Residue frames relative to the residue before (quaternion, step in Angstrom):
aa qw qx qy qz dx dy dz
X 1.0000 0.0000 0.0000 0.0000 0.00 0.00 0.00
X 0.1754 -0.7767 0.5976 0.0940 3.52 -0.84 0.95
X 0.6228 -0.5369 0.4226 0.3811 3.48 -1.31 0.26
X 0.4744 0.7107 -0.4071 0.3225 3.51 1.31 -0.38
X 0.6262 0.5377 -0.3511 0.4421 3.67 0.98 -0.75
X 0.6219 0.5001 -0.3437 0.4950 3.66 1.01 -0.79
X 0.6663 0.5021 -0.3281 0.4431 3.61 0.76 -0.86
X 0.6547 0.5096 -0.3059 0.4670 3.57 0.96 -0.91
X 0.6656 0.5072 -0.3081 0.4526 3.57 0.91 -0.83
X 0.6329 0.5075 -0.3317 0.4815 3.59 0.98 -0.78
X 0.6437 0.5224 -0.3139 0.4628 3.56 1.01 -0.76
X 0.6266 0.5229 -0.3162 0.4837 3.58 1.06 -0.73
X 0.6643 0.5065 -0.3063 0.4565 3.54 0.91 -0.93
X 0.6846 0.4961 -0.2879 0.4498 3.56 1.05 -0.79
X 0.7832 0.3652 -0.1796 0.4701 3.61 1.07 -0.68
X 0.7160 0.4080 -0.2383 0.5139 3.57 1.27 -0.29
X 0.3034 -0.8018 0.4825 0.1798 3.61 -0.13 1.27
X 0.6455 0.5144 -0.3489 0.4438 3.64 0.94 -0.66
X 0.6508 0.4852 -0.3137 0.4927 3.60 0.90 -0.87
X 0.6467 0.5226 -0.3270 0.4492 3.61 0.92 -0.79
X 0.6301 0.5419 -0.3061 0.4644 3.58 1.00 -0.86
X 0.6699 0.4907 -0.2703 0.4872 3.53 0.95 -0.97
X 0.6343 0.5322 -0.3112 0.4664 3.57 1.03 -0.86
X 0.6401 0.5168 -0.3264 0.4654 3.60 0.92 -0.84
X 0.7007 0.4880 -0.2750 0.4420 3.57 0.92 -0.93
X 0.8012 -0.0897 0.0924 0.5844 3.60 1.05 -0.78
X 0.1518 -0.8529 0.4915 0.0896 3.54 0.35 1.27
X 0.6283 0.5333 -0.3586 0.4384 3.64 0.96 -0.72
X 0.6619 0.5153 -0.3130 0.4454 3.55 0.89 -0.80
X 0.6630 0.5024 -0.3021 0.4655 3.54 0.92 -0.94
X 0.6528 0.5090 -0.3189 0.4616 3.58 0.95 -0.88
X 0.6724 0.4842 -0.3112 0.4653 3.57 0.87 -0.82
X 0.6005 0.5342 -0.3624 0.4719 3.65 1.09 -0.61
X 0.6675 0.5028 -0.2901 0.4664 3.59 0.93 -0.93
X 0.6239 0.5263 -0.3360 0.4700 3.51 1.07 -0.78
X 0.6762 0.4724 -0.2929 0.4835 3.64 0.95 -0.80
X 0.6276 0.5249 -0.3202 0.4776 3.63 1.24 -0.37
X 0.6904 -0.4998 0.2808 0.4413 3.57 1.31 -0.08
X 0.4750 0.6468 -0.4460 0.3964 3.55 1.30 0.03
X 0.2267 -0.7772 0.5688 0.1446 3.62 -0.50 1.09
X 0.1314 0.7610 -0.6160 0.1555 3.60 -0.46 1.31
X 0.4091 -0.6883 0.5504 0.2365 3.54 -0.92 1.01
X 0.6706 -0.4890 0.3734 0.4145 3.54 -1.34 0.28
X 0.6224 0.5393 -0.3322 0.4598 3.57 1.09 -0.72
X 0.6549 0.5062 -0.2943 0.4778 3.57 0.96 -0.92
X 0.6365 0.5208 -0.3381 0.4575 3.63 0.90 -0.82
X 0.6844 0.5004 -0.2787 0.4512 3.51 0.90 -0.99
X 0.6752 0.4839 -0.2839 0.4789 3.56 1.01 -0.83
X 0.6555 0.4860 -0.3250 0.4779 3.61 0.95 -0.71
X 0.6485 0.5257 -0.3163 0.4506 3.58 0.96 -0.81
X 0.6956 0.4760 -0.2523 0.4753 3.56 1.20 -0.60
X 0.4612 0.7167 -0.4150 0.3185 3.51 1.39 -0.17
X 0.5047 -0.6739 0.4524 0.2939 3.56 -0.86 0.96
X 0.4204 -0.7324 0.4914 0.2130 3.60 -0.58 1.19
X 0.6276 0.5540 -0.3340 0.4331 3.52 1.06 -0.65
X 0.6263 0.5417 -0.3014 0.4727 3.55 1.17 -0.77
X 0.6321 0.5079 -0.3071 0.4982 3.55 1.06 -0.83
X 0.6660 0.4958 -0.3063 0.4655 3.60 0.86 -0.90
X 0.6384 0.5262 -0.3136 0.4661 3.58 0.97 -0.85
X 0.6551 0.5028 -0.2965 0.4797 3.54 0.93 -0.86
X 0.6483 0.5301 -0.3040 0.4541 3.57 0.97 -0.88
X 0.6560 0.5170 -0.2868 0.4692 3.56 1.04 -0.89
X 0.6773 0.4991 -0.3028 0.4477 3.57 1.11 -0.62
X 0.5792 0.6015 -0.3836 0.3945 3.58 1.20 -0.28
X 0.5785 -0.5716 0.4562 0.3613 3.53 -1.16 0.70
X 0.5532 -0.6304 0.4343 0.3287 3.64 -0.90 0.90
X 0.6250 0.5793 -0.3502 0.3888 3.62 1.02 -0.59
X 0.7255 0.3768 -0.2470 0.5203 3.59 1.19 -0.28
X 0.5669 0.5555 -0.4053 0.4537 3.60 1.25 0.19
X 0.4902 -0.6157 0.5174 0.3360 3.54 -1.22 0.47
X 0.5389 -0.5884 0.4817 0.3624 3.52 -1.15 0.59
X 0.3418 -0.7723 0.5060 0.1753 3.53 -0.98 0.86
X 0.3527 -0.7747 0.4737 0.2261 3.61 1.26 0.07
X 0.6875 -0.5087 0.3017 0.4213 3.61 1.01 0.60
X 0.5440 0.6633 -0.3915 0.3329 3.58 1.25 -0.11
X 0.7975 0.1076 -0.0602 0.5905 3.56 1.19 -0.36
X 0.3796 -0.6816 0.5615 0.2758 3.54 -0.99 0.74
X 0.6535 -0.5214 0.3831 0.3928 3.52 -1.39 0.14
X 0.6830 0.4175 -0.3030 0.5172 3.56 1.19 -0.05
X 0.6110 -0.5618 0.4282 0.3575 3.53 -1.22 0.58
X 0.1595 -0.8392 0.5159 0.0639 3.58 -0.74 0.96
X 0.5743 0.5950 -0.4091 0.3857 3.62 1.08 0.27
């Protein structure tokens, strides 16, 4: 396992509003789903990612240029809603 999977997952959380919304609602479930889809994450990485501050992820996502974000199809505003 390389640290690359953690970096990729953080990037997806920052650029995919639907994944981010689901992660905020239930991070453990989303991480386990991703693990079952082939993301290799150690138990330590799962625990650390689940404990990551959702506000920090949202703030980072809001700071990204819109051209590199996925369209949210109206399902989430650019601000954190929880």
